[in-house]
DSSP file (Angstrom, degrees, kcal/mol; ACC not computed):
  #  RESIDUE AA STRUCTURE BP1 BP2  ACC     N-H-->O    O-->H-N    N-H-->O    O-->H-N    TCO  KAPPA ALPHA  PHI   PSI    X-CA   Y-CA   Z-CA
    1    1 A X              0   0    0      0, 0.0     2,-0.4     0, 0.0    44,-0.2   0.000 360.0 360.0 360.0 139.0    0.0    0.0    0.0
    2    2 A X  E     -A   44   0A   0     42,-2.9    42,-2.3    44,-0.1     2,-0.5  -0.884 360.0-150.5-116.5 142.0    1.3    3.4   -0.9
    3    3 A X  E     -A   43   0A   0     -2,-0.4     2,-0.5    40,-0.2    40,-0.2  -0.964  15.3-169.7-111.2 124.7    0.7    6.8    0.7
    4    4 A X  E     -A   42   0A   0     38,-2.7    38,-3.1    -2,-0.5     2,-0.5  -0.976   5.0-160.8-120.4 119.9    0.8    9.8   -1.7
    5    5 A X  E     -A   41   0A   0     -2,-0.5    60,-2.5    36,-0.2     2,-0.3  -0.885  16.3-179.1 -96.8 129.4    0.8   13.5   -0.3
    6    6 A X  E     -AB  40  64A   0     34,-2.9    34,-2.7    -2,-0.5     2,-0.6  -0.923  28.2-135.7-128.9 155.1   -0.2   16.1   -2.7
    7    7 A X  E     -AB  39  63A   0     56,-3.2    56,-1.7    -2,-0.3     2,-0.5  -0.952  29.0-177.3-108.2 113.6   -0.6   19.9   -2.7
    8    8 A X  E     - B   0  62A   0     30,-1.8     2,-0.9    -2,-0.6    54,-0.2  -0.948  26.0-134.4-120.4 119.0   -3.8   20.8   -4.4
    9    9 A X  E     + B   0  61A   0     52,-2.3    52,-0.5    -2,-0.5     2,-0.3  -0.572  57.4 122.6 -72.6 105.2   -4.8   24.5   -4.9
   10   10 A X        -     0   0    0     -2,-0.9     2,-0.2    25,-0.2    -2,-0.1  -0.970  50.5-136.6-156.2 165.8   -8.5   24.5   -3.8
   11   11 A X    >   -     0   0    0     -2,-0.3     3,-1.9    27,-0.0     4,-0.4  -0.675  51.7 -81.8-118.6-177.9  -11.1   25.9   -1.6
   12   12 A X  G >  S+     0   0    0      1,-0.3     3,-1.5    -2,-0.2     4,-0.5   0.834 125.9  59.0 -58.0 -34.3  -13.9   24.0    0.3
   13   13 A X  G 3  S+     0   0    0      1,-0.3     4,-0.5     2,-0.2     3,-0.4   0.758  99.0  58.1 -70.7 -17.9  -16.1   23.9   -2.8
   14   14 A X  G <> S+     0   0    0     -3,-1.9     4,-2.4     1,-0.2    -1,-0.3   0.512  83.0  84.3 -88.4  -1.9  -13.5   22.0   -4.8
   15   15 A X  H <> S+     0   0    0     -3,-1.5     4,-2.4    -4,-0.4    -1,-0.2   0.899  89.5  50.5 -63.7 -41.0  -13.3   19.1   -2.3
   16   16 A X  H  > S+     0   0    0     -4,-0.5     4,-1.5    -3,-0.4    -1,-0.2   0.875 110.6  49.1 -67.4 -35.8  -16.3   17.4   -3.9
   17   17 A X  H  > S+     0   0    0     -4,-0.5     4,-2.2     2,-0.2    -2,-0.2   0.913 111.6  51.0 -65.2 -44.6  -14.7   17.7   -7.4
   18   18 A X  H  X S+     0   0    0     -4,-2.4     4,-2.2     1,-0.2    -2,-0.2   0.923 110.0  47.1 -59.7 -46.1  -11.5   16.2   -6.1
   19   19 A X  H  X S+     0   0    0     -4,-2.4     4,-1.3     1,-0.2    -1,-0.2   0.847 111.0  53.3 -65.6 -32.8  -13.2   13.3   -4.5
   20   20 A X  H  X S+     0   0    0     -4,-1.5     4,-0.7     2,-0.2    -1,-0.2   0.911 108.5  48.4 -66.9 -44.2  -15.2   12.6   -7.6
   21   21 A X  H >< S+     0   0    0     -4,-2.2     3,-0.7     1,-0.2     4,-0.3   0.898 114.6  46.7 -61.9 -42.0  -12.0   12.6   -9.7
   22   22 A X  H >< S+     0   0    0     -4,-2.2     3,-0.8     1,-0.2    -1,-0.2   0.720 101.3  65.4 -76.6 -20.4  -10.3   10.2   -7.3
   23   23 A X  H 3< S+     0   0    0     -4,-1.3    -1,-0.2     1,-0.2    -2,-0.2   0.726  92.1  63.3 -75.5 -18.3  -13.4    7.9   -7.1
   24   24 A X  T << S+     0   0    0     -3,-0.7     2,-0.3    -4,-0.7    -1,-0.2   0.674  88.8  86.7 -76.5 -17.8  -12.9    7.0  -10.7
   25   25 A X  S X  S-     0   0    0     -3,-0.8     3,-0.6    -4,-0.3     2,-0.3  -0.596  76.8-131.6 -83.5 142.5   -9.5    5.4   -9.9
   26   26 A X  T 3  S+     0   0    0     -2,-0.3     3,-0.1     1,-0.2    -2,-0.1  -0.717  83.3  33.4 -90.4 146.4   -9.3    1.8   -8.8
   27   27 A X  T 3  S+     0   0    0     -2,-0.3    18,-3.0     1,-0.3     2,-0.5   0.497  74.6 136.6  94.1   4.3   -7.3    0.8   -5.7
   28   28 A X  E <   +C   44   0A   0     -3,-0.6    -1,-0.3    16,-0.3    16,-0.3  -0.766  24.4 176.8 -83.8 128.7   -7.8    3.9   -3.6
   29   29 A X  E     +     0   0A   0     14,-2.9     2,-0.3    -2,-0.5    15,-0.2   0.849  61.7   4.2 -95.1 -48.6   -8.5    3.0    0.0
   30   30 A X  E     -C   43   0A   0     13,-1.9    13,-2.9     2,-0.0     2,-0.4  -0.992  52.5-160.6-148.8 146.1   -8.7    6.4    1.8
   31   31 A X  E     -C   42   0A   0     -2,-0.3     2,-0.5    11,-0.2    11,-0.2  -0.986   9.6-170.5-129.1 119.8   -8.6   10.1    0.9
   32   32 A X  E     -C   41   0A   0      9,-2.8     9,-2.9    -2,-0.4     2,-0.4  -0.956   5.7-165.0-115.8 131.1   -7.9   12.7    3.5
   33   33 A X  E     -C   40   0A   0     -2,-0.5     2,-0.6     7,-0.2     7,-0.2  -0.956  14.3-175.8-120.2 126.6   -8.3   16.4    2.7
   34   34 A X  E  >> -C   39   0A   0      5,-3.1     5,-2.1    -2,-0.4     4,-1.0  -0.925   3.8-176.5-119.5 105.5   -7.0   19.3    4.7
   35   35 A X  T  45S+     0   0    0     -2,-0.6   -25,-0.2     3,-0.2    -1,-0.1   0.769  78.5  60.2 -77.8 -22.5   -8.3   22.4    3.0
   36   36 A X  T  45S+     0   0    0      1,-0.2    -1,-0.2     3,-0.1    -2,-0.0   0.939 118.3  29.4 -66.6 -44.0   -6.4   24.9    5.3
   37   37 A X  T  45S-     0   0    0      2,-0.1    -1,-0.2   -30,-0.0    -2,-0.2   0.573 106.3-127.4 -86.7 -11.1   -3.0   23.5    4.2
   38   38 A X  T  <5 +     0   0    0     -4,-1.0   -30,-1.8     1,-0.2     2,-0.4   0.914  60.5 147.0  55.1  47.2   -4.3   22.5    0.8
   39   39 A X  E   < -AC   7  34A   0     -5,-2.1    -5,-3.1   -32,-0.2     2,-0.4  -0.928  33.0-169.0-114.8 133.8   -3.0   19.1    1.4
   40   40 A X  E     -AC   6  33A   0    -34,-2.7   -34,-2.9    -2,-0.4     2,-0.5  -0.986   3.5-164.1-121.4 132.8   -4.4   15.8    0.2
   41   41 A X  E     -AC   5  32A   0     -9,-2.9    -9,-2.8    -2,-0.4     2,-0.5  -0.970   7.6-170.3-117.3 119.7   -3.3   12.4    1.4
   42   42 A X  E     -AC   4  31A   0    -38,-3.1   -38,-2.7    -2,-0.5     2,-0.5  -0.930   2.3-166.2-114.1 132.1   -4.3    9.3   -0.7
   43   43 A X  E     +AC   3  30A   0    -13,-2.9   -14,-2.9    -2,-0.5   -13,-1.9  -0.963  39.4  80.3-115.3 127.3   -3.8    5.8    0.6
   44   44 A X  E    S-AC   2  28A   0    -42,-2.3   -42,-2.9    -2,-0.5   -16,-0.3  -0.993  83.0 -71.5 167.6-166.5   -4.1    2.9   -1.8
   45   45 A X  S    S+     0   0    0    -18,-3.0     2,-0.2    -2,-0.3   -17,-0.2   0.315  84.0 110.9 -99.9   3.2   -2.6    0.7   -4.4
   46   46 A X  S    S-     0   0    0    -19,-0.5    -2,-0.1   -44,-0.2     2,-0.1  -0.532  76.2-102.7 -84.8 149.3   -2.7    3.2   -7.3
   47   47 A X     >  -     0   0    0     -2,-0.2     4,-1.4     1,-0.1     3,-0.3  -0.409  26.2-125.0 -66.1 144.5    0.4    4.6   -8.8
   48   48 A X  H  > S+     0   0    0      1,-0.2     4,-2.1     2,-0.2     5,-0.2   0.840 107.8  57.1 -63.0 -36.5    1.2    8.2   -7.7
   49   49 A X  H  > S+     0   0    0      1,-0.2     4,-2.3     2,-0.2    -1,-0.2   0.882 105.7  50.1 -63.5 -39.0    1.4    9.5  -11.2
   50   50 A X  H  > S+     0   0    0     -3,-0.3     4,-1.7     2,-0.2    -1,-0.2   0.826 108.4  52.1 -69.7 -28.0   -2.0    8.3  -12.0
   51   51 A X  H  X S+     0   0    0     -4,-1.4     4,-1.8     2,-0.2    -2,-0.2   0.914 112.4  45.5 -66.8 -45.6   -3.4   10.0   -8.9
   52   52 A X  H  X S+     0   0    0     -4,-2.1     4,-2.4     1,-0.2     5,-0.2   0.903 113.0  51.2 -68.6 -39.6   -1.8   13.3   -9.9
   53   53 A X  H  X S+     0   0    0     -4,-2.3     4,-2.1     2,-0.2    -1,-0.2   0.897 108.3  51.4 -61.8 -42.4   -3.0   12.9  -13.5
   54   54 A X  H  X S+     0   0    0     -4,-1.7     4,-1.4     2,-0.2    -1,-0.2   0.902 110.5  48.0 -64.7 -41.2   -6.5   12.3  -12.4
   55   55 A X  H  <>S+     0   0    0     -4,-1.8     5,-1.5     2,-0.2    -2,-0.2   0.904 112.5  49.0 -63.4 -46.5   -6.6   15.4  -10.2
   56   56 A X  H ><5S+     0   0    0     -4,-2.4     3,-1.8     1,-0.2    -2,-0.2   0.875 107.4  55.3 -60.5 -40.1   -5.1   17.6  -13.0
   57   57 A X  H 3<5S+     0   0    0     -4,-2.1    -1,-0.2     1,-0.3    -2,-0.2   0.870  99.4  61.6 -62.3 -36.2   -7.7   16.3  -15.4
   58   58 A X  T 3<5S-     0   0    0     -4,-1.4    -1,-0.3    -5,-0.2    -2,-0.2   0.489 124.1-103.6 -69.9  -2.3  -10.4   17.4  -13.0
   59   59 A X  T < 5S+     0   0    0     -3,-1.8     2,-0.3     1,-0.3    -3,-0.2   0.599  80.7 124.9  93.7  11.6   -9.2   21.0  -13.5
   60   60 A X      < -     0   0    0     -5,-1.5     2,-0.6   -43,-0.1    -1,-0.3  -0.824  62.6-121.5-109.6 146.6   -7.4   21.4  -10.2
   61   61 A X  E     +B    9   0A   0    -52,-0.5   -52,-2.3    -2,-0.3     2,-0.3  -0.749  45.4 166.2 -83.9 122.9   -3.7   22.5   -9.9
   62   62 A X  E     +B    8   0A   0     -2,-0.6     2,-0.3   -54,-0.2   -54,-0.2  -0.976  16.7 168.7-143.0 151.1   -1.8   19.8   -8.0
   63   63 A X  E     -B    7   0A   0    -56,-1.7   -56,-3.2    -2,-0.3     3,-0.1  -0.968  45.9 -79.1-151.8 160.3    1.7   18.8   -7.3
   64   64 A X  E     -B    6   0A   0     -2,-0.3   -58,-0.3   -58,-0.2     2,-0.2  -0.401  54.2-105.5 -66.4 146.3    3.5   16.3   -5.0
   65   65 A X        -     0   0    0    -60,-2.5     2,-0.3   -25,-0.1   -60,-0.1  -0.487  43.7-172.7 -72.8 135.1    3.9   17.6   -1.4
   66   66 A X    >>  -     0   0    0     -2,-0.2     4,-1.1    -3,-0.1     3,-0.6  -0.783  40.4-105.7-124.8 168.9    7.4   18.7   -0.5
   67   67 A X  H 3> S+     0   0    0     -2,-0.3     4,-1.7     1,-0.2     5,-0.2   0.786 118.0  63.3 -63.1 -29.0    9.2   19.7    2.6
   68   68 A X  H 3> S+     0   0    0      1,-0.2     4,-2.5     2,-0.2    -1,-0.2   0.861  97.4  56.1 -62.4 -34.9    9.1   23.3    1.3
   69   69 A X  H <> S+     0   0    0     -3,-0.6     4,-2.3     1,-0.2     5,-0.2   0.877 104.6  52.0 -66.2 -38.5    5.4   23.2    1.5
   70   70 A X  H  X S+     0   0    0     -4,-1.1     4,-2.0     2,-0.2    -1,-0.2   0.922 111.2  48.4 -66.1 -40.5    5.6   22.3    5.3
   71   71 A X  H  X S+     0   0    0     -4,-1.7     4,-2.4     1,-0.2    -2,-0.2   0.912 111.7  49.2 -66.5 -43.2    7.9   25.3    5.9
   72   72 A X  H  X S+     0   0    0     -4,-2.5     4,-2.4     1,-0.2    -1,-0.2   0.895 110.9  48.0 -66.3 -36.4    5.6   27.7    4.0
   73   73 A X  H  X S+     0   0    0     -4,-2.3     4,-2.5     2,-0.2     5,-0.3   0.882 112.7  50.3 -72.0 -38.3    2.4   26.6    5.9
   74   74 A X  H  X S+     0   0    0     -4,-2.0     4,-1.9    -5,-0.2    -2,-0.2   0.921 113.0  46.8 -67.1 -39.7    4.3   26.9    9.2
   75   75 A X  H  X S+     0   0    0     -4,-2.4     4,-2.1     2,-0.2    -2,-0.2   0.958 115.2  44.2 -63.0 -53.0    5.5   30.4    8.3
   76   76 A X  H  X S+     0   0    0     -4,-2.4     4,-2.5     1,-0.2     5,-0.2   0.901 112.8  50.0 -64.3 -42.9    2.1   31.6    7.1
   77   77 A X  H  X S+     0   0    0     -4,-2.5     4,-1.6     1,-0.2    -1,-0.2   0.881 109.8  51.8 -61.7 -37.6    0.2   30.2    9.9
   78   78 A X  H  X S+     0   0    0     -4,-1.9     4,-0.8    -5,-0.3    -2,-0.2   0.907 112.1  46.2 -66.6 -39.8    2.5   31.8   12.5
   79   79 A X  H >X S+     0   0    0     -4,-2.1     3,-0.7     1,-0.2     4,-0.7   0.954 113.6  46.1 -66.6 -48.7    2.2   35.2   10.9
   80   80 A X  H 3< S+     0   0    0     -4,-2.5    -1,-0.2     1,-0.2    -2,-0.2   0.726 106.9  57.6 -72.0 -23.0   -1.5   35.2   10.5
   81   81 A X  H 3< S+     0   0    0     -4,-1.6    -1,-0.2    -5,-0.2    -2,-0.2   0.750 104.3  53.7 -73.4 -24.4   -2.2   33.9   14.1
   82   82 A X  H << S+     0   0    0     -4,-0.8     2,-0.3    -3,-0.7    -1,-0.2   0.708  91.1  91.7 -84.1 -18.2   -0.3   36.9   15.5
   83   83 A X     <  -     0   0    0     -4,-0.7     2,-0.4    -3,-0.1    -4,-0.0  -0.611  55.0-177.9 -80.5 133.5   -2.4   39.4   13.6
   84   84 A X        -     0   0    0     -2,-0.3     2,-0.7     2,-0.0    -3,-0.0  -0.986  19.6-137.3-134.5 142.4   -5.5   40.8   15.3
   85   85 A X        -     0   0    0     -2,-0.4     2,-0.7     2,-0.0    -2,-0.0  -0.852  17.3-176.1-104.4 120.1   -8.1   43.2   14.0
   86   86 A X    >   -     0   0    0     -2,-0.7     3,-1.1     3,-0.1    -2,-0.0  -0.934  10.0-165.1-113.5 112.7   -9.3   45.9   16.2
   87   87 A X  T 3  S+     0   0    0     -2,-0.7     3,-0.1     1,-0.2    -1,-0.1   0.544  83.7  59.1 -76.5  -1.0  -12.0   48.0   14.6
   88   88 A X  T 3  S+     0   0    0      1,-0.2     2,-0.9     2,-0.1     3,-0.3   0.478  84.9  79.1-103.6  -2.6  -11.7   50.8   17.2
   89   89 A X    <   +     0   0    0     -3,-1.1    -1,-0.2     1,-0.2    -3,-0.1  -0.638  46.5 135.3-105.0  74.1   -8.1   51.7   16.7
   90   90 A X              0   0    0     -2,-0.9    -1,-0.2     1,-0.1    -2,-0.1   0.757 360.0 360.0 -90.6 -23.9   -8.2   53.8   13.5
   91   91 A X              0   0    0     -3,-0.3    -1,-0.1     0, 0.0    -2,-0.1   0.427 360.0 360.0-116.4 360.0   -5.9   56.6   14.7
């Protein structure tokens, strides 16, 4: 069994399209989607290039997950959690 991690540029509404594309492939056991990190983890017996190709045919931008993506997500989440909006401090 193979675990394939992918970075897929999507929002919540694209998750249904992603699952539909992957449901057409044989040998997929489980699909985990994290829309915040734009990360998809596919577990099964299908070759990773076939999974990537199916997602791209569905009209989504996808690539294999890399260590650089982990660093970017950690950096972005650290910066945005420190920001707070105070509507009363205009001056």
